[in-house]
N, C-alpha and C positions, 0 to 999 in steps of 0.2 A: 188717371188713366186717360189716354188719348182715345176719344170716341169719334166715330165717323159714320156717316150714312151713304150708302150706295143706292142710287135709284135708276132702274131701267125695266123696261117691259120685256127684255130678252134675257132669259135665264143664263145663257152662255156669257153674255155680257156682264151680268151680275157677278159671276164667278170671277172673270177677269178683273172687274173693278175692285172686288174684295181682295184679290191677291195683290193688286197694285197698292191698295191702302195698307195692307199688313206689311208689305215690303217698305213702304214709306214710313213705317214706325207706329201705325195705329194699332192698339191692343184690342180694341172692341170695334167691330164693324157690323152695322145692322144693314140688311139687305131688304129693299122693298121695291114694289112696282109703282108706288105712289109715294107722296111726301109724308105719309102717315108715321113713318118710322122716326121723324124728327122729334126730339125732346130738347129740353134746356141744357142737358149735358152734351149735346152733340157740338163738336168743334169744327167739323169739316163735312161738307156734302159733295159728292161726286156724282154727277148727274149725266147719264148717257141719253141724249135726246134723239130719238129715233124718228119722230115726226114733228112737223111744224106745230101741231097742237100741243105737244110737250113742251116746246119753247114758249109758247103763248101762256100755258099754265105756269111755266116757271117765272115768267115776268109778272104774272098776275097774282101768284100765290103770295098770301100775306107774310109767311114766315121768310121768304127769300128777299122781298123788297123791305121788310121791317124786321129782319132776323136779329138776334142778339148781337151786340157789337163784338166784333172778333171772329165771328164764324165764317171761314172760308168757303167759297162755293166755285167748283170748277165744272164747267159745262162742256161736254163732248157733243160735237154735232157736224154734220156735213155743211159745207159753206153755203150751199143752195138753200138750206132750211133757215138760215140766219137772216135772209134779207128782210130788212125792215125792223128787226130787233136789236141790231148792234148797239145803237145808242141807249136804249133802255137797259140792256145788260151792262154796259160800261157804267151808266149812272148808278146802277144797283150794286156795283162793286163785284159783279159775277165775272170771273175769268173764263175765257172761251178758248178751247183747244179743237182745232179742225180734225175730223176724222177722215181716213184712217190714221191711227196713231200706234206707234210701236210701244210694247209694254215698258221698256226702258225710258222712253221719252215721257210716258204717263206718270211713272213714279217721280221722275224729275220735276214735272210740272206740279204735281201734288206737293212735293217738298218746297218748290218755288212759292207756291200760293201760301203754304203754312208759314214760310219765312216771312213773306210779305205781310201776313196777317199779324204775326208776332211783332214785326216793326211797327205797324199801324197802331196796334194796341199799346206798345211802349210809349209811342208818341202821344197818344191819347191820354195816357196816364200822366205823363210829364206835363202835357198841356193843362190837365185838371189841377195838378200840384201848383203850377205857376199861377193859374187863375185864382186859386185859393190864397197864395201868397199876396197877389196884387189886391185881392179884396180885403186882406188883413192890413196891408199898408195903407189902403185908402181910409179904413176906419181908424187906424192909428194916427194918420194925418189929420183926420177930422177932429179927433180928441185933442191933438196937440193945439189945433187952431182954436178949439174952445178954451183950453188952459191959457193960451196966450191972450185970448180976447177977455175972458172974465177975471183972471188971476195975474195979468201982466207979466206972465212968464216969457222968457226968451224961448226960441225953438230948442236949444240944447237943454234948457231947464224943463221944458215940458216933456222932452223925450226922457230924461232921466227920471222924471216924476212918474211916468208910465211904466218904465222898467222897474222902478222901486216898488210901485204898487204890485206889479205882477209877482216880483220876488216875495214880498211880504205876504201876500195872499196866496201864494203858491198856485198861481193861474197863469195862462198865456198872456203875452202883452196885448193880444187882441181882445181877450175878455176884460182886462183892465181898461182898455180904451173903450169897450163898450159900456162898462160901468160909469165912466167919466161922462160919456155921451148922454146916458140916461139922466145924470144929474143936471147937465147943463142944456140940453136940448129939449127938455119938456116944459 
């Protein structure tokens, strides 16, 4: 279930934000005049900043600057209210849309931010998988080096030995390499 939080001090604006979020595909929308409605299940925050103080709080609030990865934030504000805050907002990954804004454009902006966050989340996951793969390769290479140094194996023999150990013990090559490292590096 896609969950969103709409924040505004104006009740009419809250209704418009809720309508835009539902049109954009969110099934559950929490309306709030503060950031209190945010929880760990929230995937998107749409904030209507009416005053400069709201933008200041937006930049300073812990959940916006250190929110869970993948939570999109779209801030609606008058350009005159944003002076001095643009860099902080951009570095926090908060998207800004200038008011006044047409409802159709707001829906498109919400969908754009959601798409951007999905892309960033996918890239982050792929990056983590590649980092884990590289870490495994480093450990396997260290184990190969130990086998080459202590048992006079060639590189292909060391590689085959690690693969064979992994298959025989029904573990990953990384775990087999870690076992070899424990034997020879202690």
